Every structure is written in structure tokens, then in C-alpha cells.
N, C-alpha and C positions, 0 to 999 in steps of 0.2 A: 448801180453799184456805187456806194459811197466813196468819197475821195480818199478817206483813210484806208478803206479796204483795198482800193486800187493801188495805193502806195505800198501796201504790205506785200503785194503780189510781185513775183519776179517777172522781168520783161526780157524778151530776146533782143538781140542787136537790131532787129527789123521792126521794133515797136513803132517807131516814127513813120516808117514806110507803110505799115498797116493803117495808121491813122490817116495818112495822105490818100490812101485808097478807099477811105470810108468803110473800112471793115467793121463788122460787128464783133466786139471783143468780149470774151467771157473768161471766167476762172476755170482753169483746167490743171489739176495736179499741182496747185500752188503757183501756176503761171497765168499771166494775162495773155490770152491767145485769140487769134481771129477764128470765129466759128464759120463766118461766111463773108463774102465780098459782094458779088452780083446776085448770089442766091444759090442754095444747095443744089437744086435741080440743074441749073445751067452749069455749075462748076463740075458736078458729077458727069454730065454728058460731055463736057469738054475733055475730061480725062479719058473717057471711053472712045471718043472720036478723033481727038487731036492731041492736046497735052494740057497738063495742069502743073502749076508751080506751087510748092509747099514750103513753108517755113517750119522746119523741124529742129530748130536750134534749142528747143527746150529739152531734147533728149540728152541722156548722159553718155559721156565718153570716158573710158578709162584705158590708159596704156599699161599693159603688163609686159615687163621685159626682164631678161636675165637668164642665167644658165638653167634655172629650175622653173622657168615660166611655163614650159610645156607640161611638166609634171604637176605643177600647181593647177593649171587649167583642166587637166585630165581629172583631177580630184574634185574640183568645185563645179564642173559642168558635166552634162550627160552625154553629149555627142563626142565623137572620137577626134580630138584636136590633132592627134598625130597624123591623121590623113590629110590635113590641110597643106597644100603647097603654098609657097610664098605668093601672095596675090590672090589667094582663094579665101572664101568666107563660108560659114554655115550657121544655121539656126540651132539654138540649143537652150538648155534650162540650167538654172541653179536651183538646187533642192535643199530643203531642210532634211534632217535625219529621218523624219517620218515619211518622206516622199512628197510632202507638200511643196508647192512652187514658190521659191523666193522671187524669181523673175524669169521671164523669157528674154532672150537677147541674141544678138548676132556677134560672132567673133570673126574678125578679119586678121589673117596672118600677114603682117607687113614686113617681116624680116626673119632672119634665122632664129632669133630668140625674142621677137617683138610682136605683140598682138594688140589689136584695138578691140575693145569690148563696147558695144553700143546697147545701153539699157534704157528702160522706160523712165520718163521724166519724173513721175511721182515716186519712183523707187531709188533715185540717185543716192540719197544719204543712207538709206537702208542697205542697198546693195554694197556700197563702199564699206560700210561698217562690217557687213557679213564677210566680205573678201578679206579685209584687214584682220578680223578676228580669227578667221580660218588660217591665214598665213602665220599669225602669231602662235596659235595653238599647235599647228603642224610643223612650224619651223622651216618653211620653204625659203630658200635663198633667192629672192627675186624682188622686184619693186612694183608697186602699184601707184600710178600717178593719175589723179583726177584732172582731166582736161575739159570737163564739161563747160566751165565758164568761158574759157578762151576759145572754144570751138563753135563755129557756126555750121549749121547743116541745112542745106537747101536741096530739095528733091524735085526733079522734073519727071513726070510720069505720063504715059500715053503713047499711042502709035507714032506720033511725030516727034517724040523726044529726041531721038538721035539726030534727025535732020536739023532740029532747032539748035541743039547743043554743039554739034560738031564744028561749025564755023568759029565757035568761041574757045575751043579746046586746042591744045598744041599736040595732042596724041590722037591716034586713030581709035575712035570709040568702038568701032565694029570688032576690034581685036579683043575687047573686054567681054568675056563670056558671062553668062548669067551666074550670079553669086561669085563674082570675081571683082578685083579692084586693081587700079594702077595709079601711079603717081604722075601728075601732069600739072598743067596750068589751065585755068578757066579765066579768060581775060588776063589780068595781071596777078591773079591769086594762085599761089602754089596750092594744090589740092589733092586729096585722095578722092579719086573718081570711082565709085562703086556701082556695079550694075545690079542693084537691089531695090526693093520697094515694098509697099504695103497696100497695093491697089489691085493686083492681078494683071496689071499691064506691064509692058516693057518700060524701062526707065532707068534713071541714074540718081544716085545720092552723092552729094558733093560735100566733103568735109574740108574746112579751111579756117584760118584765123578769123576771129570775129571782126577785126578791123576792116575786112574786105566786104562784109555782109551786104551793106546797102548798094555798093557799086555793082556787085555780082547779081544781086536781085534785080536791079533796074536794067542791067545789061541783058539778062535773060528775058525779062518781060518785053523789052524792046525788040529783041531778036525774034520772038515768037508771036508778036502781035498780029502779023498778017497771016499766021498759020493756025489761028484759033486758040493760042495759049492763053489761059486765064489763071490768075492767082486763085488758090483753092484753100478753104478753111477746114477746120476740124469736122464740120458737119458732113461734107461730102467725103472727107477721108474715112469717116465711120461707115457710110453707106457703101463705099467702094470696097473697103476691107471685109465687110460683112458678106457682100456678094462673092468674094474670093475665099470665104471661110478662113480668114486669118484671125487668130485669137486676139482678144483684147484683155490685157491683164487688169484685174479688178472686176471684170464682168464675166468672161468665159473661163478664166483660170485665175487661181489665187492660192494662198497658203493652205486652203482646205481641199484643194483638188490636186490631182497628179496627172502627169502627161499621158498615162495609159488610158485613163477614163476620158480624157479630153481628145482621144484619137490622134495624139501626137507622139506615139511611141516610136515613130521612125526617127525622131531626134534623140532617142535614148539607145545607146549601144551597150548592152549588157555584157558583151564579150571583151570589152576593152580593159578590164581591170577594175579595181575598186574606185568608187566615187561616192560622194556624200548622198545618202538617200537610197543607195542601191539595194541594201538588204531589205528594206521595206517594199521597194518596188518589185523585187523578186517574189515576195509574198503575195502582192497584188496580182502579179502575172500568174503565179501558180494557182491561186484560187479563182482568178478571173475578176475583173472589176465589177462592182455592184451596180454602177451607173455608167452611162455613156452620154457624151455630148453629141447630139444629133441636129441635123438641119431640118427645118420644117417650112412648109408654105401654108398660109391660111386658105381655107376653101370658101371663105366669104370675104367681105370687105373689111373685116376687123384688122387692126394693127396690134400685134403683141409687142410689149416693151419689156425691158429689163426688170426682173423681179416678179413678173406675173406668175401666179401658180399654174402648174400643169396638173390636171386631175385625170383620174380613171375611176369609173363607177362612183363618182362623187368624193373620192379620196385624193388628197394631194400627194402626188408621187414625184414631183420635181418642180423646177422653175425655169422660166425663160431667162437666159443670160444676155442675149442681144436680140433686138427686133427692130425692123424698119421696112418701109416700102422699098422694093427693088426697083430702082429707076431704070435699070437696063432691061428688066424682064417683065415689068408691068404686073408684079405680084407682091404681096406682102409676105416677107420671109423672116426667119429668125433661127436662133440656136437655143437649145434647152438640154438640161440634164434630165434623163429619164432612166428608169430601171432597165438593165440590159435586156431582160425578157420582153420589153415593150419597145425595143429600139430598131426593129426590122424596117427596111425601106417599104413604104406604103402603109405602115401602121397608122391608125388614127390617133390624134391627140385632142384633148379638150383643154382649153386655156381660159382661165377666168379673167375677164376684162371688165372692170367696174361692176362687179357682182353679177355679170352675165357670162354664160358659157359660150365660147366661140370654138368652131371646129377647125382643125388643121390636120395635115398628114405629113409623115416623115418622108423626106426626099433625099436623093443622092446629092452630095456636095463635092466640089464647090458649086454654088448656085450658078455662077457665071464663069465661063472659060473664054478667054480672048480668041477671036476667030482663027488666028494663025496657029493656035494650039489645039484646036478641035480635031479629033480623029476622024 
């Protein structure tokens, strides 16, 4: 990467820390981010067996607050914000009027009329503009404040996350339920501590002022070094989230797809009142989606990647949205949109890989379920 190109990319407050760890840095969504440190395989396995530490400071954070904050969020997102207790979070979408996805995000309710929205890094400017334009057009009396630059976000994920983080925190982490958050301190940093993540494992995401970033990063690495904690880059983050069938914006979902065909209708509450995109989603629901996002595993040694065509009887019927080796299961897996009539579990798929046809079959997802959650 040329020096001028590197200079043009945004850097998180942990950029120098990543360089000291000899991380391999790449461009991602306009940011210069670590793709790996010791290696994707080792980092992936650390998260599944012990713990991994992630720099997620490229993500966007917006504070929405005011008397009409709830009413505003009910209109611009699909899930039912009125059901959130203070300290609770949920996954949701912002939609265009046609039902296409502006972004997927998490909303944390932090106070009576105060909410934290966490959005994808590559969508920060687009999302903020969308929210501000909607507020202006609809006349909602509330404020939107972009806290993305001032906020650092570090995540610890894996079965040993709690035992590593607890000695550094001033609150009892076991009291924080899944998809809940609390205010506390980690080291000397006042933080929002959330029990959320993008790996399929237990873990915590820590939001705090960027001035504390390097101190907290080093503190957590040192605290976990004897328990198998490793710094983890975007490479393993992608294989981990794919195993857990967590959607990636720009790959599995985008402005041309909707939550119903992506199998994420559980984050859309049609009975909560009007919201942007609802009318067209109701039409999709009434007629039934034409395509469906399915999980598949290869039946040979081939690896399917994003953008590869899915065919049936020699005709292209869909495309792979995500694909990689599953390091936990020892199989090559992926996600693809296919016609609904071809989406049943066990159905065969043909995927074109470098002008050759490879065989796959549709399987139940998520591909990986952590041991303590298996029935």
C-alpha cells in the first residue's frame, strides 16, 4: 500500500499498538485495520477456546436523545424500541422506503430518553445523513450526536472473557445479561460495558473515550496473556461471524436486499406501528420472498467465495455472499441467495469456481453453536 494511500485512510486510536504487535494492516471500509496478528487460524481458535481481543473503534456510534427519541427510533428502525428496558439492547435495521437495508445496527437504551446506536464503519456518513434527513422531514424533536471519532470500542470474546475482564472492572459482570449493558469502569476508564458480540461466543464490548484506548488495550492483553488471550484481526472476525451466521453488510445484506429474504425477519416487528419501509415489507411478506439467504457446506474440497455464481441446470439462480473454511468444523461453508423453491435443507447447490462446477448442499444454520448453548 503506497504511503499516500495509507495517509488517506482513517486510523483508530490503537493504530500504533497494532504496529507494535506487527499486525498485517489492510484497508477496510475506509479504515486502516489489522487483518491478522499471529495468523487467522490461531486467532480464530483462541476465540473459540479461550479469548480474543478486537479493536472495533472503526465502528460508528450515534447518541439519540430527547423527548421524541423513542418515537423517532420507532420510525427509522424495524425492531420495537419501546420494549427495551434501560440497560437493554437489540439488533435492528434501518430501511429505505422500498424495504432495502440502509444498515443493520444495535441500539442500546442508556437512559429514559437516551439511546446509543452502533452502526457499521463503512456506513457512518451515510447512516448519519439518513437519520438527519429523516428527522428534518418528519420534524422529530430530539438530537442526534455523532460520537464515532471520540469513542473507542474494544471487544473481548470467548469462553474465558468474563474471568479475564472481571478483575479489571468495578462492577459484577455476571449481572449483565446477554444483550444488556451497564455503566462502570475498566481500569481507569469510565465505560459502557455491553454483553454483545459478533463471534457466536460469550463476550463483552467496551465503549469509552478514545484517550484511554492504548492503556485499556494493553491492560487487557496483559491480564489475559496467561489464559490464552490473543489480539484478533478482521480475518478471524469474519470466519467467526460466518460460523455463527451473523450477516455482514455489503456482502450478505445491502440496499438491494430486505430482512425477510435474509432470514432476519425476527428483528422486524410489523405490529409496532408505522416505520420506514414497512409498506413494502408487508407486500413481500404477503407474496412471500422470491429468494432466501441459506447456509451451505461444500461436499468436496472447494472453497466458495463472495460473488461466485450459484447455478441450477446450468443456469445462474443466485450468488454466494460469504464463504470460507470453517476452522471450528473442518468444512468449507458459505451463505448464498437462492430461489425460495430451491432453499430446503439438504437441497444440492452447484457453485461455479474458476469456470468449474463444485457441489454443495444446503445445511441448517448457524453452522457453529457454542457448547454451552447446544440442546
